[in-house]
C-alpha positions as CSV (number, residue, x, y, z in Angstrom):
1,X,-56.2,60.9,-31.7
2,X,-53.5,61.9,-29.3
3,X,-50.7,61.1,-31.7
4,X,-52.5,63.0,-34.5
5,X,-52.8,66.1,-32.3
6,X,-49.2,65.7,-31.1
7,X,-48.0,65.7,-34.7
8,X,-50.2,68.7,-35.5
9,X,-48.7,70.6,-32.6
10,X,-45.1,69.8,-33.5
11,X,-45.4,70.3,-37.3
12,X,-43.4,73.3,-38.5
13,X,-45.3,76.0,-40.4
14,X,-44.6,75.4,-44.1
15,X,-42.4,77.8,-46.0
16,X,-44.9,78.1,-48.9
17,X,-45.0,81.9,-49.4
18,X,-48.3,82.4,-47.6
19,X,-48.1,84.9,-44.7
20,X,-50.2,85.2,-41.6
21,X,-51.8,88.3,-43.1
22,X,-52.8,86.2,-46.2
23,X,-54.4,83.5,-44.1
24,X,-56.1,85.3,-41.3
25,X,-59.1,86.4,-43.5
26,X,-59.5,82.7,-44.4
27,X,-59.6,81.5,-40.8
28,X,-56.1,80.6,-39.6
29,X,-53.4,82.3,-37.6
30,X,-50.4,80.8,-35.8
31,X,-50.6,80.0,-32.1
32,X,-50.1,77.2,-29.6
33,X,-53.8,76.4,-29.1
34,X,-54.7,72.8,-29.7
35,X,-57.7,72.5,-32.0
36,X,-59.3,69.1,-32.2
37,X,-61.0,69.1,-35.6
38,X,-60.9,71.4,-38.5
39,X,-64.6,71.9,-39.8
40,X,-63.4,71.5,-43.4
41,X,-61.2,68.4,-43.2
42,X,-61.8,67.0,-39.7
43,X,-58.1,66.9,-38.8
44,X,-56.6,68.1,-35.5
45,X,-54.4,71.2,-35.8
46,X,-52.6,73.9,-33.9
47,X,-53.1,77.6,-34.2
48,X,-54.6,80.7,-32.6
49,X,-57.5,80.1,-30.2
50,X,-59.8,82.0,-32.6
51,X,-59.0,79.9,-35.7
52,X,-61.9,78.7,-37.8
53,X,-60.0,76.1,-39.8
54,X,-56.6,74.5,-40.1
55,X,-53.8,76.1,-42.0
56,X,-54.0,73.7,-45.0
57,X,-57.7,74.4,-45.4
58,X,-57.1,78.2,-45.0
59,X,-54.6,77.9,-47.9
60,X,-57.2,76.1,-50.0
61,X,-59.8,78.8,-49.2
62,X,-57.3,81.5,-50.2
63,X,-56.4,79.8,-53.4
64,X,-60.0,79.2,-54.3
65,X,-60.7,82.9,-53.8
66,X,-57.7,83.9,-55.9
67,X,-58.8,81.6,-58.7
68,X,-62.4,82.8,-58.9
69,X,-63.3,85.3,-61.6
70,X,-62.4,88.9,-60.7
71,X,-63.9,92.2,-61.6
72,X,-61.8,93.8,-64.4
73,X,-61.6,97.6,-65.0
74,X,-62.5,99.0,-68.3
75,X,-63.0,96.7,-71.3
76,X,-59.4,95.4,-71.6
77,X,-59.4,91.6,-72.0
78,X,-63.2,91.4,-72.1
79,X,-64.4,88.3,-74.0
80,X,-66.1,89.1,-77.3
81,X,-67.4,85.6,-78.0
82,X,-69.7,85.0,-75.0
83,X,-71.9,86.9,-72.6
84,X,-70.4,88.5,-69.5
85,X,-71.8,90.9,-66.8
86,X,-70.7,94.5,-67.1
87,X,-71.4,97.8,-65.6
88,X,-72.1,99.7,-68.8
89,X,-72.3,103.5,-69.2
90,X,-75.3,104.3,-71.3
91,X,-75.7,108.0,-70.7
92,X,-79.3,109.2,-70.5
93,X,-81.4,106.3,-69.2
94,X,-84.8,105.9,-67.5
95,X,-82.9,104.0,-64.8
96,X,-79.4,105.4,-64.3
97,X,-76.3,106.5,-66.2
98,X,-74.7,103.1,-65.7
99,X,-76.6,99.8,-65.9
100,X,-75.5,96.3,-64.9
101,X,-76.1,94.3,-68.1
102,X,-75.4,90.8,-69.3
103,X,-74.3,90.6,-72.9
104,X,-71.5,90.5,-75.5
105,X,-69.1,93.3,-75.8
106,X,-67.5,94.7,-78.9
107,X,-63.7,94.8,-79.0
108,X,-63.6,98.5,-78.0
109,X,-66.1,98.1,-75.2
110,X,-68.3,100.8,-76.7
111,X,-71.1,98.5,-78.0
112,X,-72.7,96.0,-75.6
113,X,-75.2,93.6,-77.2
114,X,-78.0,92.4,-74.9
115,X,-81.2,90.4,-75.4
116,X,-84.3,92.6,-75.5
117,X,-87.7,91.1,-76.2
118,X,-86.0,88.1,-77.8
119,X,-83.8,90.1,-80.1
120,X,-80.2,91.4,-79.9
121,X,-79.9,95.0,-78.9
122,X,-76.6,96.8,-79.3
123,X,-76.3,99.4,-76.5
124,X,-73.9,102.3,-77.2
125,X,-71.8,103.5,-74.4
126,X,-68.7,102.3,-72.6
127,X,-67.8,99.3,-70.4
128,X,-66.9,100.6,-66.9
129,X,-65.9,97.2,-65.5
130,X,-66.9,93.5,-66.1
131,X,-66.8,90.0,-64.7
132,X,-67.0,86.6,-66.4
133,X,-69.6,84.8,-64.3
134,X,-73.0,83.2,-65.0
135,X,-75.1,84.5,-62.1
136,X,-75.9,88.1,-61.7
137,X,-73.2,89.6,-59.4
138,X,-74.0,91.8,-56.5
139,X,-72.3,95.1,-55.6
140,X,-69.0,94.3,-53.9
141,X,-65.8,96.0,-52.8
142,X,-64.0,94.5,-55.8
143,X,-66.7,95.8,-58.2
144,X,-66.4,99.3,-56.7
145,X,-62.6,99.2,-56.9
146,X,-62.7,98.2,-60.5
147,X,-65.2,101.0,-61.3
148,X,-62.9,103.6,-59.6
149,X,-59.9,102.2,-61.4
150,X,-61.6,102.9,-64.7
151,X,-62.0,106.6,-64.0
152,X,-59.7,109.1,-65.7
153,X,-58.5,106.4,-68.2
154,X,-61.0,106.7,-71.1
155,X,-61.3,109.2,-73.9
156,X,-63.8,112.1,-73.4
157,X,-67.1,111.9,-75.1
158,X,-69.0,115.0,-76.2
159,X,-67.7,118.2,-74.5
160,X,-67.6,117.0,-71.0
161,X,-66.6,113.4,-70.7
162,X,-68.2,110.5,-68.9
163,X,-65.9,110.1,-65.9
164,X,-67.8,112.5,-63.8
165,X,-71.1,110.8,-64.6
166,X,-69.7,107.4,-63.7
167,X,-68.4,108.8,-60.5
168,X,-71.7,110.4,-59.6
169,X,-73.5,107.1,-60.4
170,X,-71.0,105.1,-58.3
171,X,-71.5,107.3,-55.3
172,X,-75.3,107.1,-55.6
173,X,-75.2,103.3,-56.0
174,X,-72.9,102.8,-53.0
175,X,-75.1,105.2,-50.9
176,X,-78.1,103.1,-51.8
177,X,-76.3,99.9,-50.8
178,X,-75.2,101.4,-47.5
179,X,-78.7,102.7,-46.7
180,X,-80.1,99.2,-47.5
181,X,-77.7,97.6,-45.0
182,X,-75.0,96.2,-47.2
183,X,-72.9,93.7,-45.2
184,X,-69.7,95.4,-46.3
185,X,-71.0,99.0,-46.1
186,X,-67.9,100.6,-44.6
187,X,-65.6,98.9,-47.1
188,X,-67.6,99.8,-50.2
189,X,-68.0,103.3,-49.0
190,X,-64.3,103.7,-48.4
191,X,-63.5,102.2,-51.8
192,X,-65.9,104.6,-53.6
193,X,-64.5,107.7,-51.8
194,X,-61.1,106.9,-53.2
195,X,-62.4,108.3,-56.5
196,X,-62.1,111.8,-55.0
197,X,-58.3,111.4,-55.0
198,X,-58.3,111.1,-58.8
199,X,-57.8,114.1,-61.1
200,X,-60.1,114.2,-64.1
201,X,-62.6,116.7,-65.5
202,X,-65.7,117.0,-63.4
203,X,-67.1,119.7,-65.7
204,X,-70.2,118.8,-67.7
205,X,-70.7,121.2,-70.5
């Protein structure tokens, strides 16, 4: 054990392109503290006293996060041969202007076909953002950022456009999440408020 820890203490930090800023959110920072066992791999390592895992396992955690499916803004790149989850603008709805739906998108993102009472139902509207996962996603900072990134980039519908409606929906949705105690409340609120920096028509007429 002693020799293993000694090697861990003396091992240089790899020059692999990952910075301290990259790895801190994944549990590792440089330092001279001797940690006896990483909870992921069980190996001894050195780092900051507050480390949660060794550097190698922090790198694995970072890479796993980067490789996972990401929220994508608008409909660009959306699969048209399988179901995905999407925040889809449907305009007038008994529930809201934008709904989280699972279905198959058309190439232009303006028709989203879902299953309704055992039959396909093509919903007309516009994909705001989407993610290619099986389980129903929850509202996250990434989802909010993708929705904000879609604003001001689509063609106007009718006489007013849909950006203002999507923005209003997004702010309501985030406010609900904050009121319900979302674990990332400050971050999702800050991400949503960035929409106010964008310039697009907020006139509905």
